[in-house]
C-alpha positions in Angstrom: 115.4 68.0 100.6 115.6 72.2 102.1 116.0 75.6 100.3 119.1 76.2 98.2 121.1 79.2 100.2 120.5 81.4 97.6 116.7 80.7 97.0 114.6 84.1 96.2 111.3 83.8 97.2 108.6 85.5 94.9 104.7 86.0 95.0 103.8 82.9 92.8 106.3 80.6 95.1 104.7 82.0 98.1 100.7 81.4 96.6 101.8 78.5 95.4 103.1 77.0 98.5 100.0 78.3 100.6 97.9 76.2 97.8 99.9 73.1 98.4 103.5 72.6 100.2 104.1 69.9 98.1 103.8 71.6 94.7 105.9 74.7 96.0 108.8 71.5 96.7 108.4 70.0 93.0 108.7 73.8 91.2 111.2 75.1 93.1 113.0 73.0 95.2 113.3 69.9 92.8 112.5 71.6 89.8 110.2 68.8 87.9 108.4 69.6 84.9 105.9 67.5 84.7 103.4 67.4 81.7 100.4 66.5 82.6 97.5 69.3 81.5 96.2 71.5 83.9 92.9 71.6 82.1 90.5 69.0 80.4 91.1 71.1 77.5 95.0 71.6 76.4 94.7 73.1 73.8 92.3 75.9 75.2 94.3 76.1 77.5 97.5 76.8 75.9 95.8 78.7 73.4 95.0 81.2 76.5 98.1 81.2 77.4 100.0 82.2 74.4 97.0 84.8 73.9 97.9 86.4 77.1 101.8 85.9 76.1 101.1 88.3 73.2 99.3 90.3 75.0 101.7 91.1 77.3 104.4 92.2 75.1 102.5 94.3 73.4 101.9 96.1 76.3 105.5 95.8 76.9 106.6 97.2 73.6 104.2 100.1 73.9 105.9 100.9 77.4 109.1 100.9 75.8 107.7 103.4 73.6 107.0 101.0 70.2 104.4 103.5 67.3 101.0 101.9 68.1 100.3 102.1 64.7 103.1 99.4 64.1 101.9 96.9 66.6 98.4 97.5 65.5 99.7 95.4 62.0 101.2 92.6 63.7 97.5 92.8 65.2 96.2 92.3 62.2 97.9 89.8 61.1 97.6 87.7 63.6 93.9 87.9 63.0 93.1 87.3 66.2 89.7 88.8 67.4 90.2 88.6 71.3 93.6 89.7 71.5 92.8 92.8 69.3 89.7 93.4 71.6 91.9 93.6 74.5 94.4 95.7 72.7 92.1 98.5 72.0 90.3 98.3 75.4 94.1 99.0 76.8 94.3 101.9 74.6 91.5 103.9 75.5 92.0 102.9 79.1 95.9 103.6 79.6 95.1 106.7 77.5 92.8 108.0 79.8 94.0 106.6 83.4 98.0 106.2 83.1 100.5 109.4 83.4 103.5 109.9 81.5 106.0 108.5 84.2 105.7 104.6 83.8 108.3 102.1 84.8 107.3 98.9 82.8 108.4 95.7 83.6 110.1 96.7 86.8 111.9 94.2 89.3 112.9 95.1 92.8 113.7 92.7 95.7 114.2 93.5 99.2 115.5 91.1 101.9 112.9 89.3 104.2 113.7 87.1 107.7 117.6 86.4 105.9 116.4 85.7 102.3 115.5 88.1 99.3 112.0 88.9 98.0 111.1 89.8 94.5 108.4 91.5 92.4 108.3 91.8 89.1 105.9 94.3 88.1 104.3 94.7 84.8 103.8 98.6 85.6 104.3 101.2 88.1 103.1 104.6 87.4 103.9 107.5 89.3 100.3 109.8 88.9 99.7 113.7 89.2 99.0 113.3 93.3 102.2 111.1 93.8 100.4 108.0 94.3 102.5 104.9 92.9 99.9 102.8 91.0 100.9 99.1 90.6 99.1 98.0 87.3 98.9 94.5 87.1 97.7 93.3 83.3 95.1 90.0 83.8 93.7 88.2 80.5 91.3 85.6 82.7 88.3 86.6 84.0 87.5 89.4 86.5 88.0 88.8 90.1 86.5 90.0 93.4 87.6 92.4 95.5 87.8 89.8 98.3 89.4 87.0 96.3 92.3 89.2 95.6 92.6 90.4 99.0 93.8 87.3 99.9 96.3 86.6 97.1 99.9 87.0 97.9 100.6 89.3 94.6 98.7 92.1 96.5 100.5 91.4 99.9 103.7 91.3 98.2 103.9 94.0 95.6 103.2 96.9 97.3 105.6 95.6 100.8 108.6 95.1 98.0 107.7 99.0 96.1 107.7 100.1 100.1 110.8 98.8 101.1 113.0 99.2 97.8 111.0 101.7 95.6 113.1 105.5 97.2 114.6 105.5 94.0 111.6 105.9 92.0 110.6 109.2 94.8 113.6 110.9 94.7 115.1 109.1 97.4 112.5 109.2 99.9 110.6 106.4 101.0 107.1 105.9 99.5 104.7 106.5 102.2 102.2 103.5 102.3 99.2 105.6 101.9 100.3 106.7 98.6 100.7 103.1 97.3 97.9 101.7 95.4 97.3 97.8 93.5 95.0 97.9 90.3 94.5 94.9 88.5 93.1 95.7 85.0 91.0 93.1 83.5 91.4 93.1 79.7 88.0 91.2 78.3 85.9 94.2 79.6 88.7 96.7 80.6 87.5 96.3 84.7 89.5 97.1 87.4 90.3 96.5 91.1 92.0 98.6 93.6 93.2 97.7 96.9 94.5 100.4 99.1 97.5 100.3 101.2 98.5 101.1 104.5 101.1 101.8 107.4 98.7 98.9 109.1 98.6 96.7 106.1 102.4 96.6 105.4 103.4 95.9 108.9 101.0 93.1 108.7 102.2 92.2 105.5 105.5 92.2 106.9 104.6 89.9 109.6 103.2 87.3 107.7 106.1 87.5 104.8 108.5 86.8 107.9 106.7 84.1 109.4 105.5 82.4 106.3 109.6 82.6 104.9 110.6 81.4 108.4 108.6 78.6 108.0 109.3 77.2 104.7 113.0 77.6 105.3 112.9 75.4 108.2 110.9 72.7 106.3 112.8 69.3 104.9 109.3 68.0 104.1 106.4 69.4 102.5 103.2 67.5 102.4 99.9 67.2 99.8 97.6 69.6 100.4 94.4 68.8 102.4 92.4 70.5 99.4 92.0 68.0 97.1 90.2 70.3 94.5 93.2 72.4 93.7 95.0 68.9 92.5 92.0 69.2 89.5 94.1 71.7 87.9 97.5 70.9 88.9 99.9 69.3 86.1 101.7 67.4 89.3 98.2 65.8 90.3 99.5 62.3 88.7 102.9 62.3 90.3 101.2 62.6 93.5 97.9 60.1 92.8 95.8 62.4 92.6 94.3 61.4 90.0 94.8 61.5 85.8 91.9 63.9 85.0 92.2 67.6 84.4 89.8 70.1 85.9 87.0 71.3 83.2 88.8 74.5 81.5 85.4 76.5 82.3 86.0 76.4 86.1 89.8 77.3 85.9 90.4 79.5 88.8 94.3 80.2 89.5 95.4 81.9 86.7 98.4 81.4 85.8 99.7 84.6 84.0 102.0 84.7 81.0 104.7 86.8 82.6 105.3 83.8 85.1 109.1 84.6 84.8 109.1 85.5 88.6 108.5 82.3 89.2 111.3 80.2 88.4 114.0 80.1 90.3 116.8 82.6 90.4 120.1 82.8 92.0 121.9 86.3 93.0 124.2 86.2 89.6 121.3 86.4 87.5 119.7 89.5 89.9 122.7 92.0 90.0 121.2 94.8 87.2 117.9 94.4 89.1 117.4 97.8 91.0 117.0 97.9 94.8 
């Protein structure tokens, strides 16, 4: 089974393909929802997901201009100490590190290898030195620079901004060296920053073209050889890769709650997206 003609790629879809071509097929082409729990503690996993969704919603509301005091009253009613801690960390950090010019929940697309590639940003901020800072909020444990540097999100987000973000820069292309990617981890307000260069964008484009061409030309999507990834995959029983989920404390692939970019969208549905 091959990709539909109007398929839109995202960093989540590309990462799924790299992790396991079969998971990509089941999730994005066949649109199968398989109910197997992804970790051994389904309740803890669901609780973390809900808390992450609440946190992203709070940040979106704050960026949209909602009074922080009104948001805090909702927090106190929630009685979630961890969520309140994340919120306090965010308020302190953003007041010191983010300028007034912010573009929250920004969605951009750019053509690559005959397909559309979409990026959904938590925030893109234009700094005083005209650097564009891509900020992605994370609610899981802090990751190392080396781990994040290899993720498709780190490759896709700066690339799409460089190719389609000129309207944020008075109609002028954003120079690669003026784009930075920053991951912000809510638990301790820790950050990991990655630079962009002309060389890294050129390398990203080459890799994206090659990867999208490979995916578009496939009719069969084999299972991954990395069976340890199957422990945290909801399709593992369907693929006969075991019934027992992995330990929650060892869960590595952080499915952030704003995974709205992960689902398939067709061309009609992105009519309002800026690019």
